[in-house]
N, C-alpha and C positions, 0 to 999 in steps of 0.2 A: 586370429581379430573375432570381439562375440557378433555370436549369429544372435537375431532379434524373429525371438523362433515362432513367432505372432500371439493373440492378443492376454495369452494366459500360461507361461510355461507350464394341568385344573379347567376347567369347562368353561370358556363362555353362558355362562348361562343369565337370559338374554337377550339373547344377543341371536337374533335371528341367520340360520348355516350363511345365509348366501352374505349379510352382511358383516355378517364374524369372516367371513375369506374374504370380500374387499376390504376388511377393516388389517388385516397381519398379511395378507398376502395362506392367508390355508394351514399354516403351521401352526406346532404344538407352543412353540412360546412368544405366538403371539399371546394362546389363548393365557399363558404365565404372566404376557407384562397386564397383561388387561385386572390382570388377578392378584399381584404383584402375590404369585406363586412361584415355585421353582418346577410342578409338577404339574399336568396336565391332562384332560382324560375325553373318551368323548364314545360317543354310544356306537356300538356296532352299524355295519352302512350293509343297504339290503340283503339283511338276513347274516352277514358278516360277520361277529363279533365281533369288536376287532379291542385288544389291552388297548393298556390303558399305553398314553405316548409319556416317552418323563420331558421335557428343554430348558436349555439353561437360562438360571438366571438374568435376568433383563436390567438387576435396583442397581445401584448406581449408590455409590456410599457419599454418604452427607457432608458437606462442610459442616464442623462448628467450630460457631467464631461464639467469643467471651467478648462481648461490648469491657470498657473501665473510661471511669470520668476521675482522669486527674485533678484533684485542685487543693489550690491552697484558699482556703476562711482570714482576711488580713484580722491584721490587729491594729484599730490604732496610734502612734508614738507619735507627741507630739517635738512642734519643731524639725522634723527626717521626712524621712520619703518613704508612707509604710506601706506603700500597698502599690500591686503591680499593675499592668493594664490586662483585661480586663472588665468584664460585668458581673461576675458572680461571686458575689461580697457578704450573701447571707446564709445559713444551713435554712434561710424557706427557699432564698436562689436555690440553689443546689435541690432541694427536694422536686422543684420543678420544674429540674434540666433531667433529673432522671428520667423521672417522669416523660416527661415530651422524650426524650429518646428510646424510652423504651416504647410507643404509640411510632416511633418514626420509625422500629424494628419491626416492628412485626406489621407496615404498612409496605416495607423491606422485602421482609418475606413475601407475601400476598403477589406481588411479579417478579419474585425471581420463578423461573420454569424448573430452574434445578431442585434437588432438594441442600433445602438449608437445614440449621438448626443455629439459635441466637438464644443461646447463656443470659439469668438471667443479671442488668448492669451493677457491675462494679464500681463500689467507693473508692477510691484509690487518692490519700494523704499522704502519704510518708513512705518510703526505700521500700520496706521490709515482705508490705504490700504487695507492693508490684513487685517486687522480684520471687514469692509465693501463686501470683499468679502468674508471673512467667515461667514457670514450669511444671503451667499443669497442660493437662491436656490437648489445650484446644488445636485446632490448625490454622486460623488466623486471633488474630488480637486485635482489636479496631478500639482507636484510641483513641478520648474524645482531651486534648487538649488544652482542658480552662488554664489552670499554671499549675504550677507544682513541677515533678519528674518527670517529665516522659524513661531514663533510658532505663531502671531497674525493675521496668515492664515487655521491653525488645529483645526477643533476643534470636541470631545467626538461624536455628534451627525451624523454627516457624515463617509462615508468613505474619506482617506486623501493616497495618493502613493505621496514619495519622488525622485525625479528621477534625479540623479548626473551625473555627464559623467566623464571618466574617459578615455581610447582611442577613443572612436569616436568623444574629442575633441573641441574645447575650455574646457579644463580639468577647476571641476571649487570647490569653497569650500567648500561645502556642503558634496564632495566627500569623505575629513580628518579627517572631524568632524562628519558626521551625530550622528558618536556612542557616542562619547564622552560627543560630548552638546546636544542637538539634545532629543537624548535615553534617554540618565544619568544622564545628567546635572550637569556632572562631579564628579557625584558619583558612585559609581558601580552598581547600582540599577535600575530598567525602572522607568520613569519619566513621562512620554511627555502623554498626555490622548491624543486617536486619535489615537493613535499611535505603530506598533509594529518592529521589529525590521523586518518582512517580506515584508512592506510597505515601502521601501529600496529598490529602484533598480539601476543598473549602466547598464549604456551604451542600456542595451538590452530591444528592444521593443517590441520582443516574450512574457518577463517578465510582460509588462509591460500589453498585452494583455489578460494575463489566468490572471491576477491578478479583472481585469477590470470586463473580463466572470463571473468570481467567486461573485462581487460587481451586477453586472448584475444580476444573479441568487437568491441574495439575498434581490435585489429589488421584482423580480414575487416570490419570494415566501412566508415571510414577508406578512402580511394579507393576503393571498389568500384567495379565494370563494372557496366551498366545497360544494357539492349537494349533498348530503347524502342520499340517496335509503332505506326507513328504520330505517335511524339513523346514529351518529357515534359511535363506537364499538373500542375495542381495545381484544386482540387476547392472551388470559388467563388467568390467577390470574394477574399474573404482568402485563397483558397491560388495568387496567379496569379505568388508570387513566390514560390511551391514551387520550382520550378528550381534557379532560383538559388542557392537556401540552401542546398539539398541540395552543387553544386557550393562556393560557396563554403567551407559550414559544417563538409559533412560531404566534401569536398573528393572528389564524383563523378564518376564520370567515365561518362554519358547521352549514350549511341548514337542519335541520329536513324532506323531503317529507315522506309522513308516503306511505305506503307500498298501504295505500286502499285509496288515490289516480290519484298510480299508477293506479290500478288496471280500476278504472273509465276508464285514459286515454286511455289502451291497446284495455278495448271492446271497446270505440268511434274509434280506430285506425281501429278494425277487420269488426267495420261497414261501414269502409266510404271505398264504392266499390275503388274509385280512387286511397287512398295508396296501400289499398294489392294492385292492378294490380301494380302500382308502387313499389312493394317490390321487386310483385315477378320479375318483366323486371330486378329490378336492383341487382336479384338474379343469375337471369338465366346470365344473361353478366357475374358475379363476378365467375363464377363455366365454363367458356367460355376460361378464360387464364389458358392457357398451364401450369402455374403450380400452378393449385388446379387442384387438386383432393379430388373429392367427395365419402365419405365412408363412411353413413348416409344415415338418409331418409330428401329428397329435399323438402320434406313439413315443414322441421324444419330448413333447412336451409332461405326460403322464409318468415317466420311469427323469424327470425333472422335482417331481415332486415325492418321487419315493427317491430320490440320490435327496433331498432336504428332509426328508426325516432321520436315515441317518448318520446329516453334521448334525442335529437337533440330538441326541442320542451318547455323541460323541462326547460334543461342543459339552449336553453334562451332566457326561461321567467324567469329565477334564473338569469341574468347575471353572471355565473362564466363556464371555462371554462374544471375544474375538478369535475367526477361524480365519485363515488363509493357506495356500494350494500351491503346489510347486508345481512348473511340468509338468499341468495336470491334461493339457492337449491329448500329450504321451500315455496319459496315464488313468485316468479318467475314464477316457469314453468306450475303450473295449472293454471295463469292467464295466460300466453304468450304461453302453450304450444312449449316453445321449452329451452332452456335454454339465459343466459344471455353471458355466455362467446364469443359466437364467437361477440356478438353484442358492447363487451370491445374494444376485437379486432379493428374493424373497424371505435372504434370513436380513437383510439389514433392512429392509422392509417393513422387520417385526421386530427392534430394538438392537439389535446387536448390530455387529460388525463384518463384515465376512469381505474378504478381499484376494483375489487372485492377484496367479508372481510370486507369493512371501517374498518383496523386495520390502527389506526390511527397512532400505535406503528412507522410501516415501512411509512405511503405513506409522512407527511414529505419529507424524503430523495427520496422519487421517481419526487415530482413536485422539490424539489432541480437539481435533476441528470434528469430529462428532462428539467427543463432551464438552467445547464453546461453544459450542450453533445445538446440543440437543436434534439433532437428528439428521441422518443420513451422509453421507457422503460421495465422493468418486472418486476414483482411482481409474487416472486418463494413466492416457501418452499422451501428450502436445506436440503440437505441430515446428512449422518455422511464424513466426508472429514477423505482422506483412503490415500496411498502413491501417494501422487501432487495430491490427485487429488479433485474434488464434483459433485453431482446428485442435477440442480436443476429443478427442475420442478412445471409448475402451467399449467392450462385450459385456460390463455385466453393472450397468447403471443403476443403483434403487430406482422405481418409481415412486415411493414418499418423502420427494427431497427435500418437503418443507417440515416435512412428521408425522402433517395429517393428512392431507389426501395426494390418492393415489395418479401419479402424470397418467396419460394415456400411453400406449408399448402396442408395435409395432411386434409378433414373436415372429424372427427372423432364425436362420441357421447364424449359427459362429464362421465369420469371415471367413477364413484363411482357412477353417477346416469346409467349411460350407455344410458342414451339417449339426444335428441335435439341436438344442434350444438358448437362443439366445436375445433376449430386448432388445429395439430400441426406441427408449424413451424417448419423448416427446417434452426435451422442459420446456419451461413458457416464459413460450420471449419473449423478453423486455426486462425479466426474471435479472435482481442483482446478487449475483456471485458474488467470492470469495475467491481466487484464485494463491495456490502455497505449491510453489518448486524447493523442495529439498537438497543440500547439496550430498553428495559421498561420503564430505568429513562432519557430518553434524557439527556444523562449526556455521552458516550463515546458510539465513533460507533465504528465500526471496519474498515478495505476496502481494497481488496486488486485487482492487476490482474491477469489474466489467459487469456488461449484461448480457445477456445472451440473446445473438442478431438470430439466427437462425437457428434449424434443424436442418440440416445438410442430407443426401442419399448420397454420401459416395461410395467410390468402390475401396473400403475403407474398415475396422474398426462397426458396430452396428450402431452402438449410443453414439452419437456425435452431435459437438456444439458448438457454432460457431461466438464467438467471445470477446466483445469490445475490448478494448485495455486501460485505462485509466492510469495513464502518463506516457512516457517518451514509451513507444515500442523499440525503437533500436536502440533503443537503455537493454531493458530486455535480451534482445535477439542477445547485445554483447556480454548479459552476469550473467546468464542461464547456466546452471551448474547438475549436478546425476541427471535422470532422465524422468522419471512417473509423478506425475505431480495432485493435486489433488487440491478439489473441487468442492465446494460448498451454499447453499444456499447464505442469502444476509453479509449482514456487511463484518466477518468476521478482523480483521486486523486491529481494533488494537488490541480487543484482544489476547491474540496470536504473539505479535508482539512486543504485550505486559512480558508469557508466561516463557517467552523464549530469554528473554530477559534474564526471569526465573536463575531457569537452565543454562546460563554459560553462550547460550548462543547467539551470533551475531543475526543484526535482523534488517534485510535491506526493503523498505517500504515504498516499493514504485511509484502509488499515488500518492505517496504523502506520510509525513513524518509524524500518520493519527497512531501509532503504537505505542505515545506515552503522551496522549491528549488529553484533559479532560484536566 
């Protein structure tokens, strides 16, 4: 029987030191995030020279979109049908439409909270022009189906979105025939590779934006590199194949970092007077925050900030934006004389991804949600759903759950060991959240919306929330899979469901079929 052994098996110029620490948790990678660089340096503290600190880059890969207006200009012929449906009839109409599309995409780009690049609008009037665009290197082909042939632009090797006008006018031909001719090829079965019904958008650019957000998240999740301190793993008997699934299905590069090497790095850091002094000063500033209440030995916090420096270094050297720790309670505590709980919280607040337990059943969902929401995520243990609610808890919650503001926190010991430093983050009551439950086989995920009802203080992992369940909680009790779950602020269900469809993963949206709405 599996035994669950605990919760965790460039300087910022012009920014005041305290406000800087409050914004990024006192980490070097926070400075890198603010300045867009991969190296951060600080001035010496208290007369002790501080060596430059390196930090993992937190830049994301932008989504590259190729918009294309596909059209024919009809020519009048006597005594026969000579023009198809559609309001673009002249070259002047086309010129006006291209200008309009470019203005709309500039506005859309300004609304995106993720990096996106729109290329100039291509004009496509024949199949060869469409094929040339199809064979390009854009991540997404955004096809404006005014008239003409759309199939030459669509590749099964990239993401495709077809936009048609109805009320936004002038009306497009493919508003009429996108389903019977493009998706179904004049029969009842779908037959267009690279295009699904949910890839067709009518009028609303908000519906384009969330699809692009999902595609951006996929680009940054598939093939991502994760530093695995103590090696990759998976929870329970069902999770033994999880690292392989992450490599094969999600194409992840799981980099093993042995604890023996980590121990050497910790010893070197503890022998470096400048690093120790800097960690002590960072911890002191962190604890001055009026939203933080210390309820453990401050030495645990000081050493957590020193351990954070070590993690920053090894992440930067490995070139990763995500790290996880395996069996950390029996290994990190003796090495560092603290716990990794606060360390992982600080790293998440600074913009990278840090997960405990090295559970690759759930980690792909955390990386995907992080990129969908552009915020930190909370890996946690679920309890038993009951009476429309469920308690979710772990000792490593981020404080900057909305990506901007730090929640209040009590800094306690890690619960099961009663040792070290672990944050009890007081999440915003009433905040809407998305909760994801991946299965062991990575074939069917469950998701639901809810709201934070309370931050209780039970004898369980320190960061704990009671969350309402938007949907039938009895069905959830029947359908639960895997073990660890992932929580993120906001409603991210439709983006998640859309992304999972692209990955061939089943999706059960307990809060309603919002995964393909719009």
